[in-house]
Every structure is written in C-alpha cells, then in structure tokens.
C-alpha positions, 0 to 999 in steps of 0.5 A: 107871407106875400114875400113868400107868395111872391118867391114861390110864383117866381119859382113856378115861372121860372120852371115853365120858362126852364122846361119850355113848357111856355112857347112864347117864352122859348128864348130860342124862338125869340132868337129865331124871330129875330133873325128872320123878321126886322122891327123896321117895317120897310125893311121886313117888306124888302126881305119879303121882295127878297124872297119872292124874287129868289123863289121866282128866280129858282122856279125859272132855273127849275123850269128851265133845267126840267125844259133842258132835260126834256129836250136831252131826252128827247133827242136821245130818244130821236137818236136811238131812232135815228136812220140816216141812210146808206150810201157807198163813198164811191160808185165804182171799185176796181179789185184785183183778181183773187183779192179779198176787198172789204166793202164796208171801208167804202159804205157810210152808214151811220145810224144803222146797225152792221147786223141790220145790213145784208149784202148781195152781189147779182154776179155771184159766180165771178165777184162773191160778196160775203155777209161779213162786206168782203167781195172777192173777185174770181174772173179777169174783166168781170164786174158786179153790182153789190147791194147793201141793204137795211133789213129794217127798212127795204127802202133804204139800200146802196149799190155799187159797181164792182169791177175786176181789174184785168192787169191784176192776174195773180202769177203761177206759183208753179216755176214750171207752170209756163210749160203747161198747155192752158185751158180757157174754162169759160170759152163760148163754145156750147149752148144749153138745149131747149128749155122744158119746164117739165125737166127734173134732176136724175140724182143717181149718178150723185148718189152712187158715186158719193158715199152717204151710208156706211151701210150700203153697197150702192153708193160710194162707188167713186172709192172704186174708180181708177184716178188720173191727174192731170195740171193745166194753167187758166187762161184767163186767171193764168192760175195753176189748175190740178185735175182729178179724173175719175175713171170707172174702171170696168167701162172706162168712162169718166164720170167726175173730174176735180178742178182745183184752181190756186188762187192767192190765199185759197182754192177754188175747188168744182167738182163736175159730174158726167153721165155715162154718155158724157152729158153734164149731170151735176157741178158743185163749186166751193172756195177754200183755204186748202184742197179737200174733197168735201162732197156737196152735202146740203150743208156745205157752202158753195153753189150748184148747178143741176142739169137734165139733158143740157138744161140747167134746171136748178141753181142753188146757193149755200152760204157760210151760215147753210142758208139756201137759195133756189132758183128752180126752172120749173114746178116738176124740179120743185116738187123733186128736190128738197129745198129749204131757205129761199125757193123761187121759180124762173118764172117769178124772178126779178129780170135781173136774176134771170138775166143772171141765171141765163148767164150762170146756165151758159157759163156753167155748160161751157165750163163743164164741156171745155174741161171734159174736152181739154181733160179727158179727150186731148193728150 
C-alpha cells in the first residue's frame, strides 16, 4: 500500500513539474539563473560592477548624444535666422553703353534670400536697374549709385557705383548712317521755368490724341494726323534715331513726335507731346525689344514726365510689375492725378531724390525742345 502511495505522489509531482505549475521547479528559470548568477560571491560582485560600468557608459554616451543633437538643432535654428549682411565685391563697375549687366554676380548676400533684395538707382534715366538686378547703361559718360537693400532689415544695404564706359559707344547698324545729320538730345540749351506748386498737368491734349474709348469721337485724333518720318544720329551714343512726326492736317502744327533709338538688342522709345504753341506737355519713355506704338496707359512700364508751363509737375516711374512711384511737385497735381503705389511730394523727398528730380526736369526740357527744333524747325 505504501508503495502504491509513493508512486501516486511521484506521478502527481511529475505532472506539476511538467506543466510548470511550480515556478521554482521550472527548469528554464533555473537555467537562466545559472547563466546570470555565479555561485562564486566575488565573481557575482565583479559582474555587478561590470553591469554598473556599462550602464554608466551607456548613460554618458546617451547624454553626449542628446547634447550633440541639441547643439545641432541650435545651430540649424541659428542658421535659419542668420543674416550675414550684403556687400558688393567692388566699389565701382564699368559697363558699356547699352550693355545689360547682372549685378547679382558682384553682390555677396550670404544668408539673405534673393526675393528679399530690392534694387534702386539714383539716376534711373541714364542707368536703370530692374528688380532682377540687371543694370543697363542708357547714356554715355553716365554714372549712378545702385543700391541693393534687404527688405527684412532696412539697415542692411550695399551701394555700388556703376559708370558707363565712354569708349563703349555702339556702332550704328545702318551702313549709310554716317551721312545722316546728328542731334545732341540732352545738350543744355533750355532751362525750366520758375516753379509754382499750384501748377497741375492739363491732360486735354493727351486724351484727345490717343484712343481710349471706341464709342467716343473726341479721342483718337492722332489717326487723322499727317505722318512724316526723319532719321538722325545721336551724337552721344552714335545710335540711329528714327522719328515719327504727327502734324495736324488742319493747322499744320506738330503735336506729337516719337523718337526711336536703336541700341544693341532693344530700342528706346520716347513720345513727346506738344501744345499748339509748341510747349512740352507730356513725355513717355520706355525700352522694348521692338518698336510698338503703345500709349502711356498706367499699366505700361516706363517713365512719365508731366509738364505745365515748362515746369515738371510730376515724375512717374512704372516697373514691369505695374508698381508706381510718383514724385509730385505740389498738392494741386497730387489732387488732380489718379496716383497709386508710392506718392511723395517734392518737399518730402530725400536730398538725393530732390537732386534727381531737378536734374531730370532739366534733362527732359532740353530733350523735348532740342528734338522739336532739330526735327521740326530744321530741314
């Protein structure tokens, strides 16, 4: 009986062990314990020290890695907001007459996006600059200060002087041009009249000659004018000049002259409007790849000069994006004109812009009357 009882107990024990119902008898648990714990107390202490050292090293490595990552993040964050300043590689740049030159090639602007740079010229009539940073010399012997400014920080700007090479005159494309008479467009022969801030532009002539409404019979009169043509050579640039002369068929009076000057790769078109007594009323200047007779509607890029009694009452500049800058003599013209964009009275202009306004007034008065005298009065 005792034998049978022993066998029964052994069988139950075997079943509990097999089914792992007794943890401390689990063979796997004993095996893992044997792998991680040595029966030798000193060896166990050494293993514990090794584990501690490994843990400390891992923690140190992790801290170093975290610190490195933070430094990298900080550097990237600083780089994103970094502005190193802008400057030109040289103080002066000489260009040939009529030449396009990309001033980005001379500008250092590390850390500043191109879209944040705006360009300007303090002598835009003789040396113009586009918002793409391309400068063009329009007159021989001219010079201008070209400014590149960071729109995100007005204190960040660079200035470079651009000078036209006086030896860079473009040869006339017409083989027979040497036989043509010449004209000095900007020769100083005339002076503006005394300024009066109460003066304002009379737009009657312009809106009578040009076509603005197909339903009106009062405009578009230019189409009924007699058209004459003439050719001259510009003494300063040696470029060929073509003229279209519009004469009133009833009175014989010239009310409009179009000047087309041929540069290398483009033409400069100047529309002069004269009152019946020969006084300059309005001038529109633009550059184009080819000649077209587009009138000076507000959206057309170019420069406009408004006169009254030989005084320039407004100077308007319109860029390729149809943005306007209006420099106006007095309140009377400011109230008359429909101006958009920048509108600044003469008294509020900077000293540099006042100087430019004064010089442009003299220049355009001479251009208008030298042209009229040479084209109309002389055979």
